[in-house]
SERO-758777 format. One record per residue (C-alpha): x, y negated, z negated. Coordinates in steps of 0.1 Angstrom, whole numbers, padded with zeros to 4 digits, always signed. Layout:
// SERO-758777
XYZ...
This chain:
// SERO-758777
+0171-0030+0039+0166-0004+0013+0195-0009-0007+0222-0034-0021+0253-0024-0041+0283-0047-0051+0317-0033-0058+0327-0033-0094+0353-0060-0088+0327-0083-0066+0349-0080-0037+0327-0059-0013+0293-0055-0005+0272-0023+0007+0238-0024+0024+0219+0004+0033+0191-0007+0058+0160+0011+0076+0180+0014+0107+0200+0047+0091+0234+0025+0083+0254+0018+0055+0274-0017+0062+0307-0021+0039+0312-0061+0036+0343-0077+0024+0330-0108+0010+0361-0127+0010+0369-0124+0050+0330-0122+0056+0338-0088+0080+0319-0057+0083+0351-0033+0073+0333+0000+0076+0301+0011+0088+0285+0049+0083+0253+0066+0095+0233+0073+0066+0195+0073+0063+0175+0061+0035+0207+0055+0011+0211+0049-0023+0244+0033-0033+0268+0038-0062+0305+0024-0065+0332+0039-0083+0369+0030-0078+0377+0037-0041+0347+0056-0033+0308+0051-0026+0282+0075-0033+0251+0077-0008+0223+0092-0017+0209+0105+0019+0181+0119+0035+0148+0131+0016+0122+0105+0007+0118+0079-0017+0102+0098-0042+0128+0121-0045+0099+0148-0034+0120+0161-0001+0156+0169-0012+0184+0150+0004+0222+0152-0004+0246+0129-0013+0278+0118+0009+0309+0104-0007+0330+0078+0014+0365+0064+0010+0361+0032+0016+0400+0020+0015+0408+0049+0034+0374+0046+0059+0369+0084+0060+0343+0104+0048+0355+0127+0014+0328+0150+0018+0291+0157+0015+0275+0175-0018+0253+0202-0002+0216+0205-0021+0225+0175-0045+0193+0155-0041+0195+0119-0034+0197+0104-0071+0232+0097-0078+0252+0082-0108+0292+0079-0115+0305+0083-0150+0319+0052-0165+0355+0067-0158+0349+0073-0123+0357+0116-0129+0322+0128-0127+0292+0121-0103+0256+0131-0116+0229+0143-0089+0193+0149-0090+0170+0170-0069+0135+0182-0060+0145+0215-0074+0144+0204-0108+0183+0205-0110+0212+0179-0123+0243+0188-0110+0277+0176-0121+0306+0170-0096+0344+0164-0104+0353+0135-0082+0395+0143-0079+0385+0183-0070+0358+0173-0051+0336+0204-0069+0307+0209-0087+0315+0218-0123+0279+0222-0137+0241+0228-0135+0218+0214-0157+0182+0227-0158+0154+0223-0182+0129+0202-0160+0096+0212-0147+0096+0187-0119+0118+0167-0093+0144+0145-0109+0140+0108-0101+0169+0094-0117+0199+0102-0138+0221+0073-0161+0255+0079-0180+0260+0066-0213+0284+0037-0216+0309+0061-0235+0306+0087-0207+0299+0115-0235+0258+0117-0226+0236+0119-0192+0199+0108-0195+0175+0123-0168+0143+0116-0160+0119+0137-0143+0082+0133-0133+0069+0158-0157+0070+0128-0182+0100+0137-0198+0135+0121-0203+0163+0148-0212+0192+0140-0226+0224+0158-0222+0259+0165-0244+0281+0167-0216+0311+0183-0237+0290+0212-0245+0269+0213-0211+0236+0213-0228+0203+0198-0239+0208+0171-0269+0170+0165-0267+0138+0165-0250+0121+0134-0249+0082+0139-0241+0052+0121-0234+0075+0092-0214+0060+0063-0198+0078+0069-0164+0082+0042-0145+0090+0060-0110+0104+0028-0095+0130+0024-0125+0160+0045-0134+0153+0070-0160+0119+0055-0169+0135+0024-0180+0152+0043-0207+0180+0019-0220+0211+0032-0236+0227+0006-0264+0262-0008-0257+0278+0018-0281+0259+0047-0267+0241+0051-0303+0206+0044-0295+0186+0056-0264+0155+0030-0261+0125+0046-0240+0087+0036-0235+0063+0060-0250+0029+0071-0243+0000+0057-0250+0024+0027-0257+0053+0015-0277+0091+0019-0273+0111+0047-0294+0144+0040-0304+0165+0073-0305+0197+0082-0325+0218+0097-0293+0239+0123-0312+0210+0136-0329+0180+0128-0305+0157+0120-0338+0135+0089-0337+0148+0059-0358+0122+0038-0351+0091+0028-0332+0084-0011-0316+0047-0012-0310+0045-0029-0278+0031-0024-0247+0063-0041-0233+0090-0020-0213+0127-0021-0223+0149-0038-0202+0183-0042-0219+0205-0042-0250+0220-0075-0261+0262-0070-0258+0263-0069-0298+0238-0042-0295+0215-0063-0319+0187-0069-0300+0164-0052-0274+0148-0071-0245+0116-0058-0232+0094-0072-0204+0056-0065-0198+0045-0051-0163+0035-0081-0146+0070-0096-0154+0051-0128-0170+0070-0125-0202+0100-0113-0222+0097-0098-0259+0133-0100-0280+0130-0069-0312+0155-0074-0340+0172-0039-0345+0183-0044-0377+0150-0050-0392+0131-0032-0365+0107-0067-0360+0095-0086-0329+0116-0119-0330+0097-0136-0307+0080-0132-0273+0092-0159-0244+0064-0166-0218+0078-0165-0182+0070-0189-0155+0040-0173-0135+0048-0151-0106+0022-0135-0080+0015-0104-0095+0024-0080-0065+0063-0082-0071+0086-0059-0049+0115-0058-0062+0137-0071-0093+0170-0075-0108+0188-0091-0137+0218-0109-0138+0247-0089-0155+0249-0115-0183+0214-0112-0188+0205-0146-0184+0189-0147-0147+0160-0129-0133+0152-0126-0097+0119-0112-0080+0107-0109-0043+0070-0105-0037+0052-0087-0007+0049-0104+0023+0065-0137+0011+0096-0152+0022+0113-0164-0005+0130-0149-0037+0122-0166-0073+0152-0168-0102+0140-0181-0136+0156-0178-0170+0158-0152-0192+0167-0172-0223+0136-0202-0215+0115-0183-0193+0116-0213-0169+0114-0213-0131+0148-0223-0121+0145-0223-0079+0136-0204-0051+0159-0192-0022+0133-0200+0005+0128-0193+0043+0141-0158+0043+0127-0124+0055+0105-0108+0025+0130-0091+0000+0131-0055-0006+0160-0050-0029+0184-0074-0049+0213-0074-0065+0234-0100-0085+0268-0098-0081+0296-0090-0113+0300-0126-0121+0266-0137-0116+0276-0161-0091+0262-0148-0059+0227-0126-0050+0223-0101-0021+0188-0098-0008+0178-0071+0016+0153-0073+0038+0128-0046+0061+0139-0055+0093+0176-0040+0087+0194-0070+0074+0207-0087+0044+0217-0119+0031+0241-0131+0008+0229-0164-0015+0251-0185-0037+0235-0191-0066+0248-0226-0071+0241-0243-0041+0209-0220-0031+0223-0216-0001+0228-0184+0019+0263-0178+0026+0262-0156+0054+0234-0132+0071+0246-0093+0072+0236-0078+0101+0216-0103+0118+0242-0108+0146+0256-0079+0155+0249-0044+0158+0268-0013+0149+0269+0023+0145+0281+0054+0154+0290+0065+0195+0283+0095+0215+0318+0105+0203+0309+0112+0169+0330+0086+0155+0326+0057+0135+0331+0023+0149+0337-0007+0131+0329-0042+0142+0342-0077+0129+0313-0096+0117+0310-0133+0125+0326-0156+0095+0307-0183+0081+0318-0212+0106+0314-0192+0133+0279-0185+0122+0272-0224+0113+0286-0231+0149+0262-0207+0166+0234-0220+0148+0238-0259+0157+0246-0247+0189+0216-0225+0197+0195-0226+0163+0188-0200+0142+0188-0166+0151
């Protein structure tokens, strides 16, 4: 399972697998409502649309395209030619940004279904794109070791941030916007975190640390950062530009495969190469909370918006949904049925088993 994503209202879960299929699940009825053929997907929700970056490769070198799927009408809306497979919706859902291997970012009008702008300037493939919370700016990260900040009203480069410590496995090299969109925090080389004023793209402070920025507090007064092995968190006071404290996290194996923060930034989930568990730790105290056990090694993780559920995606093409209160798997996605496109070229939809049906089958036959 390459990727999982919850809809903004937490009612749907999209899971994209190595089998080339994206399955859309209704979490209330525990049913598959759509199955879409889409290799190596990267997923993003907005309104009634699901954007799927498809094709290309994991590193963004071989291109790919983005497809838009209307999950209410259960139909393909359009494919975006030469778009690349990196994708992000603007906060209002009206604009879609895509980044490709040809060093270009495209902006698409979602309602008119057309490309409205091309942003050029990177010297290598664009690996990630992210909108500021107010939708005025776009940050793009590239393997040319720069982050470009774009003023979307003028369709121009607001500034170029060089010597970025780009982490190719995280969005925009782990650059983070403040909630009010005024500050961008980005890791720098050979170390430190630079705080930039978004309107001017001027550095306003530098935090001397080898940690990586993760998130701002909801009030924008604190920056949370983590170390590379994910064994400690730092809290920096942005009013004084000083380190407030460091929280040691309960140790985890060094080779973590995937990680996710809960939306309220109070819980951290990590999976680990070859291990049949996911570790949950407190982002506030650093303590070990619990582990989800006896599951396939997890390749992707995602918290639901309310923080009650965790989706885990697995290399064998399955996914599971976990209740973080009971620590129990609610249901398995793709474990007991197959779905896909028929030879007639149509998308076929199957009804997934309910939780009671899964429990009854396991009592009768044992776990599948």
